[in-house]
DOKEMAR-60455 format. One record per atom (N, C-alpha, C): residue in three letters; atom name; x negated, y, z. Coordinates in Angstrom, 3 decimals. Each point is the difference from the previous one (the first is absolute). Example, Ala and Ser with C-alpha at 12.3 -4.5 7.8 and 13.67 -1.06 7.14 Angstrom:
2
REC,ALA,N,-13.190,-5.690,7.800
REC,ALA,CA,0.890,1.190,0.000
REC,ALA,C,-0.900,1.200,0.000
REC,SER,N,0.350,1.050,-0.720
REC,SER,CA,-0.820,1.190,0.060
REC,SER,C,0.770,1.090,0.730
//
This chain:
60
REC,UNK,N,58.368,-10.750,-38.217
REC,UNK,CA,-1.194,0.711,-0.430
REC,UNK,C,0.172,1.507,0.190
REC,UNK,N,1.151,0.528,-0.436
REC,UNK,CA,0.271,1.432,0.116
REC,UNK,C,0.073,0.419,1.472
REC,UNK,N,0.606,-0.840,0.827
REC,UNK,CA,0.108,0.296,1.431
REC,UNK,C,-1.375,0.035,0.646
REC,UNK,N,-0.862,-0.920,-0.401
REC,UNK,CA,-1.359,-0.045,0.530
REC,UNK,C,-0.767,1.260,-0.380
REC,UNK,N,0.177,0.466,-1.233
REC,UNK,CA,-0.680,1.217,-0.459
REC,UNK,C,0.488,1.213,0.794
REC,UNK,N,1.324,0.080,0.218
REC,UNK,CA,0.546,1.117,0.776
REC,UNK,C,-0.525,-0.030,1.430
REC,UNK,N,-0.096,-1.195,0.561
REC,UNK,CA,-0.517,-0.145,1.359
REC,UNK,C,-1.459,0.446,0.068
REC,UNK,N,-0.791,-0.404,-0.994
REC,UNK,CA,-1.408,0.407,-0.042
REC,UNK,C,-0.130,1.504,-0.175
REC,UNK,N,0.836,0.583,-0.874
REC,UNK,CA,-0.019,1.452,-0.199
REC,UNK,C,0.337,0.724,1.306
REC,UNK,N,1.004,-0.531,0.703
REC,UNK,CA,0.402,0.609,1.270
REC,UNK,C,-1.138,-0.096,1.025
REC,UNK,N,-0.648,-1.157,0.056
REC,UNK,CA,-1.143,-0.180,0.908
REC,UNK,C,-1.136,0.948,-0.362
REC,UNK,N,-0.254,0.161,-1.305
REC,UNK,CA,-1.051,0.915,-0.457
REC,UNK,C,0.325,1.436,0.396
REC,UNK,N,1.277,0.379,-0.152
REC,UNK,CA,0.409,1.354,0.366
REC,UNK,C,-0.153,0.221,1.504
REC,UNK,N,0.395,-0.998,0.789
REC,UNK,CA,-0.118,0.108,1.454
REC,UNK,C,-1.473,0.101,0.395
REC,UNK,N,-0.831,-0.802,-0.634
REC,UNK,CA,-1.433,0.025,0.287
REC,UNK,C,-0.597,1.357,-0.373
REC,UNK,N,0.399,0.521,-1.149
REC,UNK,CA,-0.503,1.306,-0.437
REC,UNK,C,0.445,1.093,0.964
REC,UNK,N,1.246,-0.072,0.462
REC,UNK,CA,0.505,0.985,0.953
REC,UNK,C,-0.772,-0.076,1.318
REC,UNK,N,-0.277,-1.211,0.456
REC,UNK,CA,-0.793,-0.163,1.223
REC,UNK,C,-1.404,0.567,-0.185
REC,UNK,N,-0.582,-0.210,-1.182
REC,UNK,CA,-1.328,0.557,-0.290
REC,UNK,C,0.027,1.525,0.054
REC,UNK,N,1.034,0.587,-0.601
REC,UNK,CA,0.127,1.462,-0.013
REC,UNK,C,0.169,0.527,1.424
REC,UNK,N,0.831,-0.668,0.788
REC,UNK,CA,0.202,0.433,1.386
REC,UNK,C,-1.307,-0.092,0.790
REC,UNK,N,-0.733,-1.081,-0.206
REC,UNK,CA,-1.284,-0.178,0.688
REC,UNK,C,-0.989,1.095,-0.413
REC,UNK,N,-0.087,0.255,-1.297
REC,UNK,CA,-0.916,1.035,-0.487
REC,UNK,C,0.419,1.382,0.488
REC,UNK,N,1.300,0.238,0.093
REC,UNK,CA,0.489,1.283,0.510
REC,UNK,C,-0.444,0.213,1.442
REC,UNK,N,0.040,-1.075,0.792
REC,UNK,CA,-0.450,0.098,1.391
REC,UNK,C,-1.497,0.287,0.063
REC,UNK,N,-0.766,-0.628,-0.883
REC,UNK,CA,-1.449,0.240,-0.041
REC,UNK,C,-0.278,1.454,-0.367
REC,UNK,N,0.703,0.504,-1.010
REC,UNK,CA,-0.185,1.388,-0.433
REC,UNK,C,0.359,0.958,1.137
REC,UNK,N,1.102,-0.264,0.683
REC,UNK,CA,0.411,0.864,1.112
REC,UNK,C,-1.059,0.004,1.103
REC,UNK,N,-0.556,-1.165,0.291
REC,UNK,CA,-1.045,-0.084,1.027
REC,UNK,C,-1.247,0.766,-0.432
REC,UNK,N,-0.363,-0.107,-1.273
REC,UNK,CA,-1.179,0.717,-0.503
REC,UNK,C,0.243,1.503,0.012
REC,UNK,N,1.226,0.424,-0.338
REC,UNK,CA,0.318,1.425,0.043
REC,UNK,C,-0.135,0.529,1.425
REC,UNK,N,0.466,-0.788,0.963
REC,UNK,CA,-0.126,0.402,1.400
REC,UNK,C,-1.470,0.081,0.404
REC,UNK,N,-0.791,-0.954,-0.461
REC,UNK,CA,-1.436,0.002,0.299
REC,UNK,C,-0.673,1.241,-0.587
REC,UNK,N,0.355,0.355,-1.225
REC,UNK,CA,-0.564,1.194,-0.641
REC,UNK,C,0.396,1.249,0.787
REC,UNK,N,1.261,0.080,0.415
REC,UNK,CA,0.448,1.155,0.779
REC,UNK,C,-0.767,0.100,1.320
REC,UNK,N,-0.263,-1.143,0.623
REC,UNK,CA,-0.783,0.006,1.243
REC,UNK,C,-1.413,0.506,-0.250
REC,UNK,N,-0.624,-0.461,-1.078
REC,UNK,CA,-1.356,0.465,-0.323
REC,UNK,C,-0.006,1.498,-0.312
REC,UNK,N,1.016,0.480,-0.705
REC,UNK,CA,0.083,1.436,-0.289
REC,UNK,C,0.140,0.807,1.287
REC,UNK,N,0.821,-0.500,0.923
REC,UNK,CA,0.179,0.684,1.279
REC,UNK,C,-1.326,0.051,0.759
REC,UNK,N,-0.704,-1.125,0.036
REC,UNK,CA,-1.304,-0.054,0.682
REC,UNK,C,-0.983,0.962,-0.656
REC,UNK,N,-0.021,0.013,-1.334
REC,UNK,CA,-0.912,0.886,-0.727
REC,UNK,C,0.308,1.464,0.320
REC,UNK,N,1.289,0.350,-0.016
REC,UNK,CA,0.381,1.387,0.292
REC,UNK,C,-0.380,0.378,1.424
REC,UNK,N,0.246,-0.908,0.952
REC,UNK,CA,-0.369,0.277,1.391
REC,UNK,C,-1.507,0.199,0.127
REC,UNK,N,-0.764,-0.819,-0.699
REC,UNK,CA,-1.463,0.108,0.035
REC,UNK,C,-0.441,1.344,-0.579
REC,UNK,N,0.617,0.394,-1.116
REC,UNK,CA,-0.359,1.282,-0.618
REC,UNK,C,0.336,1.162,0.926
REC,UNK,N,1.142,-0.061,0.667
REC,UNK,CA,0.378,1.062,0.928
REC,UNK,C,-1.024,0.085,1.128
REC,UNK,N,-0.393,-1.149,0.533
REC,UNK,CA,-1.006,0.001,1.068
REC,UNK,C,-1.325,0.571,-0.489
REC,UNK,N,-0.404,-0.366,-1.204
REC,UNK,CA,-1.249,0.538,-0.555
REC,UNK,C,0.084,1.514,-0.152
REC,UNK,N,1.119,0.482,-0.513
REC,UNK,CA,0.164,1.443,-0.171
REC,UNK,C,0.005,0.716,1.346
REC,UNK,N,0.623,-0.604,1.012
REC,UNK,CA,-0.003,0.600,1.332
REC,UNK,C,-1.415,0.061,0.571
REC,UNK,N,-0.772,-1.059,-0.217
REC,UNK,CA,-1.389,0.002,0.473
REC,UNK,C,-0.825,1.066,-0.713
REC,UNK,N,0.169,0.111,-1.295
REC,UNK,CA,-0.728,1.014,-0.774
REC,UNK,C,0.393,1.394,0.476
REC,UNK,N,1.289,0.201,0.198
REC,UNK,CA,0.481,1.298,0.467
REC,UNK,C,-0.574,0.320,1.379
REC,UNK,N,-0.008,-0.975,0.880
REC,UNK,CA,-0.570,0.203,1.344
REC,UNK,C,-1.478,0.349,-0.083
REC,UNK,N,-0.702,-0.686,-0.877
REC,UNK,CA,-1.427,0.265,-0.175
REC,UNK,C,-0.222,1.435,-0.448
REC,UNK,N,0.738,0.435,-1.034
REC,UNK,CA,-0.183,1.354,-0.508
REC,UNK,C,0.412,1.040,1.033
REC,UNK,N,1.046,-0.301,0.759
REC,UNK,CA,0.430,0.939,1.047
REC,UNK,C,-1.054,0.106,1.101
REC,UNK,N,-0.661,-1.100,0.281
REC,UNK,CA,-1.023,0.021,1.054
REC,UNK,C,-1.233,0.791,-0.433
REC,UNK,N,-0.208,0.154,-1.295
REC,UNK,CA,-1.148,0.760,-0.497
REC,UNK,C,0.218,1.501,0.094
REC,UNK,N,1.255,0.410,0.065
REC,UNK,CA,0.241,1.441,0.014
REC,UNK,C,0.097,0.576,1.381
//
């Protein structure tokens, strides 16, 4: 009985560790996705500012 409980505890710990590793990979992928969106947003803002600057320069 005691051996069975230890085996189940060990299986539960292994399962929990696998869950944590899986979730860590998901979080890392989401962090990368957020960084990509931030990069795209910054590039878009730079382009918008360049267009605005060009427009104002063309008026003078």
